[in-house]
Structure formats: structure tokens, C-alpha cells
C-alpha positions as a Markdown table, in Angstrom:
| # | Residue | x | y | z |
|---|---|---|---|---|
| 1 | Unk | 0.2 | -20.4 | -25.4 |
| 2 | Unk | 3.8 | -21.8 | -24.7 |
| 3 | Unk | 5.3 | -18.2 | -27.4 |
| 4 | Unk | 3.5 | -16.7 | -24.4 |
| 5 | Unk | 4.7 | -18.3 | -21.9 |
| 6 | Unk | 8.2 | -18.2 | -23.0 |
| 7 | Unk | 8.2 | -14.2 | -24.5 |
| 8 | Unk | 6.4 | -13.7 | -20.8 |
| 9 | Unk | 8.7 | -14.9 | -19.1 |
| 10 | Unk | 11.8 | -13.0 | -19.7 |
| 11 | Unk | 10.2 | -9.1 | -20.6 |
| 12 | Unk | 7.3 | -7.2 | -19.7 |
| 13 | Unk | 6.9 | -3.7 | -20.1 |
| 14 | Unk | 6.0 | -2.5 | -16.1 |
| 15 | Unk | 3.3 | -0.2 | -17.7 |
| 16 | Unk | 0.4 | 0.2 | -14.8 |
| 17 | Unk | -2.6 | 2.4 | -15.4 |
| 18 | Unk | -5.2 | 3.9 | -12.6 |
| 19 | Unk | -7.6 | 0.6 | -13.7 |
| 20 | Unk | -4.5 | -2.1 | -14.2 |
| 21 | Unk | -3.6 | -0.4 | -10.5 |
| 22 | Unk | -7.1 | -0.9 | -9.0 |
| 23 | Unk | -7.5 | -3.9 | -10.5 |
| 24 | Unk | -4.5 | -5.7 | -8.9 |
| 25 | Unk | -5.7 | -3.9 | -5.4 |
| 26 | Unk | -8.2 | -6.1 | -5.9 |
| 27 | Unk | -7.0 | -9.3 | -6.7 |
| 28 | Unk | -5.0 | -12.0 | -4.6 |
| 29 | Unk | -5.3 | -15.5 | -5.7 |
| 30 | Unk | -8.4 | -16.1 | -8.0 |
| 31 | Unk | -8.3 | -15.6 | -12.2 |
| 32 | Unk | -10.3 | -12.5 | -12.6 |
| 33 | Unk | -11.4 | -13.6 | -15.8 |
| 34 | Unk | -12.9 | -17.4 | -15.0 |
| 35 | Unk | -12.5 | -17.4 | -11.7 |
| 36 | Unk | -10.8 | -20.1 | -11.3 |
| 37 | Unk | -8.5 | -20.4 | -7.7 |
| 38 | Unk | -4.7 | -19.9 | -8.9 |
| 39 | Unk | -2.6 | -22.8 | -8.1 |
| 40 | Unk | 0.0 | -21.6 | -4.8 |
| 41 | Unk | 4.0 | -21.1 | -6.5 |
| 42 | Unk | 2.5 | -20.1 | -9.4 |
| 43 | Unk | 2.5 | -16.2 | -10.7 |
| 44 | Unk | -0.5 | -14.9 | -12.3 |
| 45 | Unk | -0.2 | -12.0 | -15.3 |
| 46 | Unk | -1.2 | -8.5 | -14.9 |
| 47 | Unk | -1.2 | -6.3 | -18.2 |
| 48 | Unk | -3.4 | -5.4 | -20.5 |
| 49 | Unk | -6.4 | -7.4 | -23.0 |
| 50 | Unk | -5.7 | -6.6 | -26.9 |
| 51 | Unk | -8.7 | -3.2 | -26.9 |
| 52 | Unk | -6.1 | -2.1 | -23.7 |
| 53 | Unk | -8.8 | -3.5 | -20.7 |
| 54 | Unk | -6.8 | -4.4 | -17.7 |
| 55 | Unk | -6.4 | -7.8 | -16.1 |
| 56 | Unk | -5.3 | -10.3 | -14.0 |
| 57 | Unk | -5.2 | -14.0 | -15.1 |
| 58 | Unk | -3.9 | -17.3 | -14.0 |
| 59 | Unk | -2.1 | -19.5 | -16.9 |
| 60 | Unk | -6.2 | -21.0 | -17.4 |
| 61 | Unk | -6.8 | -17.0 | -19.3 |
| 62 | Unk | -3.4 | -16.2 | -20.3 |
| 63 | Unk | -4.2 | -16.1 | -24.1 |
| 64 | Unk | -6.5 | -12.7 | -23.0 |
| 65 | Unk | -2.9 | -11.1 | -22.4 |
| 66 | Unk | -1.8 | -8.8 | -24.9 |
| 67 | Unk | 1.0 | -7.0 | -22.8 |
| 68 | Unk | 2.5 | -8.1 | -20.3 |
| 69 | Unk | 2.7 | -5.3 | -16.9 |
| 70 | Unk | 4.6 | -8.3 | -14.5 |
| 71 | Unk | 4.2 | -11.3 | -12.8 |
| 72 | Unk | 2.6 | -11.2 | -9.5 |
| 73 | Unk | 4.2 | -13.9 | -7.3 |
| 74 | Unk | 1.3 | -12.9 | -5.4 |
| 75 | Unk | 1.8 | -16.1 | -2.3 |
| 76 | Unk | 4.4 | -14.5 | -1.6 |
| 77 | Unk | 2.4 | -11.4 | -0.3 |
| 78 | Unk | -0.8 | -11.2 | 2.2 |
| 79 | Unk | -4.1 | -10.8 | 1.1 |
| 80 | Unk | -4.7 | -7.3 | 1.6 |
| 81 | Unk | -7.3 | -6.9 | -1.2 |
| 82 | Unk | -9.2 | -3.6 | -1.3 |
| 83 | Unk | -13.1 | -3.7 | -2.0 |
| 84 | Unk | -12.9 | -0.5 | -5.0 |
| 85 | Unk | -16.3 | 0.7 | -3.3 |
| 86 | Unk | -14.2 | 1.0 | 0.6 |
| 87 | Unk | -14.9 | 4.3 | 2.5 |
| 88 | Unk | -11.6 | 6.2 | 3.1 |
| 89 | Unk | -11.3 | 9.3 | 5.3 |
| 90 | Unk | -8.2 | 11.2 | 6.2 |
| 91 | Unk | -7.9 | 13.8 | 8.9 |
| 92 | Unk | -5.4 | 16.3 | 8.7 |
| 93 | Unk | -4.6 | 19.9 | 9.6 |
| 94 | Unk | -5.8 | 22.9 | 7.8 |
| 95 | Unk | -2.4 | 24.0 | 6.1 |
| 96 | Unk | -2.1 | 20.3 | 5.2 |
| 97 | Unk | -5.0 | 20.5 | 3.3 |
| 98 | Unk | -4.8 | 24.3 | 1.7 |
| 99 | Unk | -1.2 | 22.5 | 0.1 |
| 100 | Unk | -3.5 | 19.7 | -1.0 |
| 101 | Unk | -5.3 | 22.3 | -3.0 |
| 102 | Unk | -2.6 | 24.4 | -4.2 |
| 103 | Unk | 0.4 | 22.2 | -5.2 |
| 104 | Unk | -2.3 | 19.1 | -6.2 |
| 105 | Unk | -0.3 | 17.0 | -4.9 |
| 106 | Unk | -0.7 | 14.2 | -2.5 |
| 107 | Unk | 1.8 | 14.3 | 0.4 |
| 108 | Unk | 3.8 | 10.6 | 0.7 |
| 109 | Unk | 6.2 | 10.0 | 3.9 |
| 110 | Unk | 9.0 | 8.1 | 3.8 |
| 111 | Unk | 8.7 | 5.6 | 5.5 |
| 112 | Unk | 11.4 | 5.9 | 8.3 |
| 113 | Unk | 10.2 | 8.9 | 9.3 |
| 114 | Unk | 6.7 | 7.7 | 10.9 |
| 115 | Unk | 6.9 | 8.0 | 14.8 |
| 116 | Unk | 6.2 | 4.4 | 15.0 |
| 117 | Unk | 9.2 | 2.7 | 15.3 |
| 118 | Unk | 8.1 | -0.4 | 14.1 |
| 119 | Unk | 7.0 | 0.9 | 10.1 |
| 120 | Unk | 9.1 | -1.6 | 8.1 |
| 121 | Unk | 10.0 | -4.2 | 10.6 |
| 122 | Unk | 10.2 | -8.2 | 10.0 |
| 123 | Unk | 9.8 | -8.0 | 13.9 |
| 124 | Unk | 10.2 | -8.1 | 17.7 |
| 125 | Unk | 13.7 | -7.5 | 18.9 |
| 126 | Unk | 13.5 | -10.6 | 21.4 |
| 127 | Unk | 12.8 | -12.7 | 18.9 |
| 128 | Unk | 15.9 | -11.7 | 16.1 |
| 129 | Unk | 17.8 | -14.9 | 16.7 |
| 130 | Unk | 14.7 | -16.7 | 15.5 |
| 131 | Unk | 14.5 | -14.6 | 12.6 |
| 132 | Unk | 17.4 | -15.2 | 11.6 |
| 133 | Unk | 17.3 | -19.0 | 12.6 |
| 134 | Unk | 15.1 | -19.6 | 10.3 |
| 135 | Unk | 16.0 | -18.1 | 7.1 |
| 136 | Unk | 19.9 | -19.4 | 7.5 |
| 137 | Unk | 18.1 | -22.9 | 8.2 |
| 138 | Unk | 16.3 | -22.7 | 4.6 |
| 139 | Unk | 19.7 | -21.0 | 3.0 |
| 140 | Unk | 21.7 | -23.7 | 4.2 |
| 141 | Unk | 18.8 | -26.8 | 2.8 |
| 142 | Unk | 19.1 | -24.5 | -0.8 |
| 143 | Unk | 22.3 | -24.3 | -1.2 |
| 144 | Unk | 23.3 | -27.7 | -0.8 |
| 145 | Unk | 20.5 | -29.2 | -2.7 |
| 146 | Unk | 22.1 | -27.1 | -6.0 |
| 147 | Unk | 19.7 | -28.0 | -9.6 |
| 148 | Unk | 21.1 | -31.2 | -11.5 |
| 149 | Unk | 24.9 | -30.6 | -12.4 |
| 150 | Unk | 25.3 | -28.2 | -9.7 |
| 151 | Unk | 28.2 | -28.2 | -7.8 |
| 152 | Unk | 28.3 | -30.0 | -4.3 |
| 153 | Unk | 29.8 | -26.9 | -2.0 |
| 154 | Unk | 31.6 | -27.4 | 1.9 |
| 155 | Unk | 30.4 | -27.1 | 5.0 |
| 156 | Unk | 32.0 | -23.3 | 5.0 |
| 157 | Unk | 31.5 | -22.5 | 2.3 |
| 158 | Unk | 27.7 | -23.4 | 3.1 |
| 159 | Unk | 27.1 | -21.2 | 5.5 |
| 160 | Unk | 29.4 | -18.4 | 4.3 |
| 161 | Unk | 26.5 | -18.1 | 1.5 |
| 162 | Unk | 23.4 | -18.3 | 4.2 |
| 163 | Unk | 24.9 | -16.1 | 6.6 |
| 164 | Unk | 25.8 | -13.3 | 2.9 |
| 165 | Unk | 21.8 | -13.9 | 2.1 |
| 166 | Unk | 20.8 | -13.0 | 4.9 |
| 167 | Unk | 23.2 | -9.9 | 5.8 |
| 168 | Unk | 21.4 | -8.9 | 2.2 |
| 169 | Unk | 18.3 | -9.3 | 3.8 |
| 170 | Unk | 18.6 | -7.4 | 6.8 |
| 171 | Unk | 20.5 | -5.1 | 4.7 |
| 172 | Unk | 17.3 | -4.6 | 2.1 |
| 173 | Unk | 14.8 | -4.4 | 4.8 |
| 174 | Unk | 17.0 | -1.3 | 6.3 |
| 175 | Unk | 17.2 | 0.6 | 2.6 |
| 176 | Unk | 13.9 | -0.6 | 1.9 |
| 177 | Unk | 12.6 | 1.7 | 5.1 |
| 178 | Unk | 14.5 | 5.2 | 3.7 |
| 179 | Unk | 13.3 | 4.0 | -0.2 |
| 180 | Unk | 9.3 | 3.3 | 0.4 |
| 181 | Unk | 6.6 | 6.7 | 0.9 |
| 182 | Unk | 3.6 | 5.9 | 2.0 |
| 183 | Unk | -0.2 | 7.8 | 2.2 |
| 184 | Unk | -1.9 | 6.3 | 5.1 |
| 185 | Unk | -6.4 | 6.6 | 5.1 |
| 186 | Unk | -8.6 | 5.7 | 7.7 |
| 187 | Unk | -11.2 | 2.8 | 7.0 |
| 188 | Unk | -14.3 | 2.8 | 8.2 |
| 189 | Unk | -18.2 | 3.3 | 6.5 |
| 190 | Unk | -18.5 | 6.8 | 9.2 |
| 191 | Unk | -16.2 | 9.3 | 11.3 |
| 192 | Unk | -14.1 | 8.2 | 14.2 |
| 193 | Unk | -14.4 | 10.1 | 17.2 |
| 194 | Unk | -10.9 | 8.7 | 18.7 |
| 195 | Unk | -9.2 | 10.1 | 15.1 |
| 196 | Unk | -10.6 | 13.7 | 15.1 |
| 197 | Unk | -9.1 | 13.9 | 18.8 |
| 198 | Unk | -5.8 | 12.5 | 17.6 |
| 199 | Unk | -5.1 | 14.4 | 14.4 |
| 200 | Unk | -7.8 | 17.2 | 14.8 |
| 201 | Unk | -7.7 | 18.2 | 19.1 |
| 202 | Unk | -10.1 | 20.5 | 20.8 |
| 203 | Unk | -9.6 | 23.9 | 19.5 |
| 204 | Unk | -7.4 | 23.5 | 16.4 |
| 205 | Unk | -8.9 | 24.1 | 12.4 |
| 206 | Unk | -8.7 | 20.3 | 11.2 |
| 207 | Unk | -10.5 | 18.8 | 7.9 |
| 208 | Unk | -11.6 | 15.6 | 6.9 |
| 209 | Unk | -11.2 | 14.0 | 3.2 |
| 210 | Unk | -13.7 | 11.6 | 2.4 |
| 211 | Unk | -12.7 | 9.3 | -0.7 |
| 212 | Unk | -12.6 | 5.5 | -2.0 |
| 213 | Unk | -10.3 | 3.0 | -2.9 |
| 214 | Unk | -11.1 | 3.5 | -6.5 |
| 215 | Unk | -11.5 | 7.0 | -6.3 |
| 216 | Unk | -7.9 | 7.5 | -5.0 |
| 217 | Unk | -6.3 | 4.7 | -6.7 |
| 218 | Unk | -8.1 | 6.5 | -10.2 |
| 219 | Unk | -6.6 | 9.7 | -8.6 |
| 220 | Unk | -2.9 | 9.8 | -8.2 |
| 221 | Unk | -0.7 | 10.0 | -11.4 |
| 222 | Unk | -0.5 | 6.9 | -13.1 |
| 223 | Unk | 3.5 | 6.8 | -13.4 |
| 224 | Unk | 4.0 | 6.6 | -9.9 |
| 225 | Unk | 4.5 | 2.9 | -9.0 |
| 226 | Unk | 1.8 | 2.7 | -6.0 |
| 227 | Unk | 0.3 | -0.4 | -4.5 |
| 228 | Unk | -3.1 | -0.1 | -2.4 |
| 229 | Unk | -3.8 | -2.4 | 0.3 |
| 230 | Unk | -5.1 | -3.4 | 4.0 |
| 231 | Unk | -2.3 | -3.0 | 6.6 |
| 232 | Unk | -2.1 | -6.8 | 9.0 |
| 233 | Unk | -1.9 | -6.2 | 12.3 |
| 234 | Unk | -0.2 | -8.6 | 13.5 |
| 235 | Unk | 1.2 | -9.5 | 17.6 |
| 236 | Unk | 4.5 | -9.4 | 16.7 |
| 237 | Unk | 5.5 | -11.5 | 20.2 |
| 238 | Unk | 3.3 | -14.5 | 18.0 |
| 239 | Unk | 4.1 | -13.5 | 14.3 |
| 240 | Unk | 6.7 | -12.0 | 11.9 |
| 241 | Unk | 5.5 | -9.7 | 9.2 |
| 242 | Unk | 5.7 | -10.7 | 5.4 |
| 243 | Unk | 9.2 | -10.4 | 4.0 |
| 244 | Unk | 7.8 | -8.8 | 0.7 |
| 245 | Unk | 5.3 | -7.0 | 2.1 |
| 246 | Unk | 6.1 | -5.7 | 5.4 |
| 247 | Unk | 5.5 | -2.4 | 5.0 |
| 248 | Unk | 1.8 | -3.6 | 5.2 |
| 249 | Unk | 2.7 | -5.0 | 8.8 |
| 250 | Unk | 1.6 | -3.3 | 12.0 |
| 251 | Unk | 1.4 | -4.0 | 15.6 |
| 252 | Unk | -1.7 | -5.0 | 16.8 |
| 253 | Unk | -1.9 | -2.3 | 18.8 |
| 254 | Unk | -2.6 | -0.3 | 16.4 |
| 255 | Unk | -5.7 | -2.1 | 15.0 |
| 256 | Unk | -8.2 | 0.6 | 15.8 |
| 257 | Unk | -6.9 | 2.8 | 12.9 |
| 258 | Unk | -8.0 | 0.6 | 10.6 |
| 259 | Unk | -5.2 | 1.1 | 8.1 |
| 260 | Unk | -6.0 | 1.3 | 4.5 |
| 261 | Unk | -2.0 | 2.5 | 2.7 |
| 262 | Unk | -1.2 | 4.1 | -0.6 |
| 263 | Unk | 3.0 | 2.9 | -1.0 |
| 264 | Unk | 5.2 | 3.6 | -3.8 |
| 265 | Unk | 8.1 | 2.5 | -4.4 |
| 266 | Unk | 10.3 | 2.2 | -7.2 |
| 267 | Unk | 13.9 | 3.9 | -7.7 |
| 268 | Unk | 13.4 | 6.1 | -5.7 |
| 269 | Unk | 16.3 | 8.2 | -3.6 |
| 270 | Unk | 16.4 | 8.3 | 0.5 |
| 271 | Unk | 17.7 | 11.9 | 0.4 |
| 272 | Unk | 14.3 | 12.7 | 0.3 |
| 273 | Unk | 11.8 | 13.1 | 3.5 |
| 274 | Unk | 8.7 | 12.7 | 1.6 |
| 275 | Unk | 7.2 | 12.4 | -2.2 |
| 276 | Unk | 4.1 | 14.8 | -3.4 |
| 277 | Unk | 2.4 | 13.0 | -6.0 |
| 278 | Unk | 0.3 | 14.2 | -8.5 |
| 279 | Unk | -3.8 | 14.2 | -7.6 |
| 280 | Unk | -6.8 | 15.1 | -9.0 |
| 281 | Unk | -8.3 | 16.4 | -6.7 |
| 282 | Unk | -11.9 | 16.6 | -9.1 |
| 283 | Unk | -10.9 | 12.6 | -8.7 |
| 284 | Unk | -10.1 | 12.4 | -5.2 |
| 285 | Unk | -12.6 | 14.0 | -3.4 |
| 286 | Unk | -16.2 | 13.0 | -2.9 |
| 287 | Unk | -17.1 | 15.3 | 0.6 |
| 288 | Unk | -15.2 | 17.2 | 2.6 |
| 289 | Unk | -15.8 | 18.0 | 7.1 |
| 290 | Unk | -15.0 | 20.3 | 8.8 |
| 291 | Unk | -13.7 | 19.6 | 12.6 |
| 292 | Unk | -16.8 | 18.9 | 15.2 |
| 293 | Unk | -14.4 | 20.5 | 17.5 |
| 294 | Unk | -12.8 | 23.8 | 15.6 |
| 295 | Unk | -14.2 | 27.3 | 16.0 |
| 296 | Unk | -17.4 | 28.5 | 14.8 |
| 297 | Unk | -15.9 | 30.9 | 11.9 |
| 298 | Unk | -14.4 | 27.7 | 10.4 |
| 299 | Unk | -16.9 | 25.8 | 8.5 |
| 300 | Unk | -17.9 | 29.1 | 6.4 |
| 301 | Unk | -14.3 | 30.0 | 6.3 |
| 302 | Unk | -13.6 | 25.8 | 4.6 |
| 303 | Unk | -16.4 | 26.2 | 2.2 |
| 304 | Unk | -15.6 | 29.5 | 0.7 |
| 305 | Unk | -11.8 | 27.7 | 0.1 |
| 306 | Unk | -13.2 | 25.2 | -1.4 |
| 307 | Unk | -15.3 | 27.2 | -3.7 |
| 308 | Unk | -11.9 | 29.3 | -4.4 |
| 309 | Unk | -10.5 | 26.9 | -5.9 |
| 310 | Unk | -13.6 | 25.7 | -8.4 |
| 311 | Unk | -14.2 | 22.5 | -6.8 |
| 312 | Unk | -17.5 | 21.3 | -6.4 |
| 313 | Unk | -16.9 | 19.2 | -3.7 |
| 314 | Unk | -19.6 | 19.2 | -0.4 |
| 315 | Unk | -18.6 | 20.7 | 2.7 |
| 316 | Unk | -20.9 | 19.3 | 5.3 |
| 317 | Unk | -20.9 | 19.0 | 9.1 |
| 318 | Unk | -19.2 | 16.7 | 11.0 |
| 319 | Unk | -21.9 | 13.7 | 12.2 |
| 320 | Unk | -20.3 | 14.2 | 15.7 |
| 321 | Unk | -22.5 | 17.4 | 16.0 |
| 322 | Unk | -25.5 | 15.3 | 15.5 |
| 323 | Unk | -27.4 | 15.8 | 19.0 |
| 324 | Unk | -29.2 | 13.3 | 20.6 |
| 325 | Unk | -32.9 | 12.9 | 21.9 |
| 326 | Unk | -34.2 | 11.5 | 25.3 |
């Protein structure tokens, strides 16, 4: 095992198929083979067994890994696990639904193009000095205590390097907003009237797509570097976003969205306003629902469109159309 640990410490393939991507999205601080809790500050291993099956393990079961996809520094991020049977919904207008059918791609918006100014933010501006102070203190301590044999730096050199590291983090945060692409989904067992009204208001021809977390991950192009996770809703007056997963943190005032987001990263251009990712519609689509606020002729038209594209997907009435009795 010592040989394998050494080999994995210097090389990983970065290859994620749909099954490993799904396993990663529902794994956090436990070995998925033996169930042991992973020790903090010790990386987990995501990869494949010799028979090709995905693995997410600790050092306890490292011998099961034949190909390492990546080390996972799980404690750097919040627990954003999404169970595979989590029901997900996407509200959209008819034009976007037609684009989905025609192009067989799911559009990922660039993070800095969303209306929410806090997308990818570290915190609220009134606490910026507090955030800076925390990391400057940490950097100064690390720089002043080099490994054995390292040379001690002057106070001026320590401060210069600490400020440089802080500036690097700030630049990285700004760059990440321009090179991170997001597809937003609503996690709920049923429909949301509030979201219907928000995205498909009265008189519009809106469409609701139903899927699950597992279907979404299986349907997306396996070559895309995609993470699926639950959004963390926090009060930025009291908390800061995680340093390594800012894109999954939003203001508590938006908690009604109950959002699960698919996030695409990698060597992506900040010239793109969005990113179309290939998707298998026969896997993605579990059900399609016409807006309860659409004209009476719209459900028939929507069913005809779905059939025209050869998709055996049910088109069902919105649950909001159910009638009460007294």
C-alpha cells in the first residue's frame, strides 16, 4: 500500500465518468467502502476499482483503487451532499425548453451574469476588513514558521508575502466568477407556486422539467468537469462563504429557492457568456409540466412538441390545477 500512496501523491488522471461523478456528489466524510469516518485533514481518494466501478475511499480502503481520478480534500468545503433520488425541477419559458430539445444541450450561465450580486462572493462588504484580517493573520503565522531547515524572514518580508497571498486569493475569487458556469435546479418533492409565478408568470407559456439528481448526473456529458451540490444559505452578517466553494454559498434571504446546482469548472474562457453542455434528454427528462398559468391550448401544443422530438416523456398537468372540495 505504501507504494500506491506514493504513486497517487504525484499523479491522478482527473477522469470522471457519470457514476464516479454521482458517487462524489453523495460522499463527504466517510469511506464509501467500509463506512469509516475519514480523519480530518487527510485526503479521500476518488477513482476506479480494477473492474471499473467507482470508488470514494479513505486510506483504510486505498487498496481498492486501481485508477485515481483525484484526491478529495473534503474538509475544505461544506457538506453539500445530494442523494441520488433527490427530486429536482427546472422552471423555464417555452423558448428555453425548445432550445433544450433542439440543441440537446443544457445551458450553464456564467456566474457573474446572474442577477444576484453575491454570486461567488466571500462575504458582505461591511465585513471585508475582518475577512482580510483573518487571512493575513493566518498567512503571517505560516510564513513565520517555515519547515525545518527553512530560513526566517524579516518582518517586512513576512508582511509583503502575506499581502501578496491575500491579493492572490482576491484575484482568484474575481476570476472564478468569470470562469465558472452554473445550472440551477429546485429541490422539492413537488411543485412550487412561488417559483411558477416568478419564472413563468400569468399568461406566459412556461414549462417545468422534472428529473432527479442521479438522472441529471447520468445525462450530462461525462467529459465536462461538473460538481453537483446543495446551496448553503447563510447570513453574511454573521458568516463568510467557504474559501474553496464560494459558488455554492448564497444569502439566507434566498433559501426559498432550495437550490441544487450543477457547477462546471476547468480551463474555461471568460469570454463566454454561457456554456452549452451536451445532455441525453431520454435520461434527463422524467416528466414535463405545462404552466398552470398558460393559455388552455398550451398543454396540447407542449405534448405535440415533446412527441415530435421522439421523447417518451409524460406531459402532465400541474398539481396547482387540482380543485378543492369543502
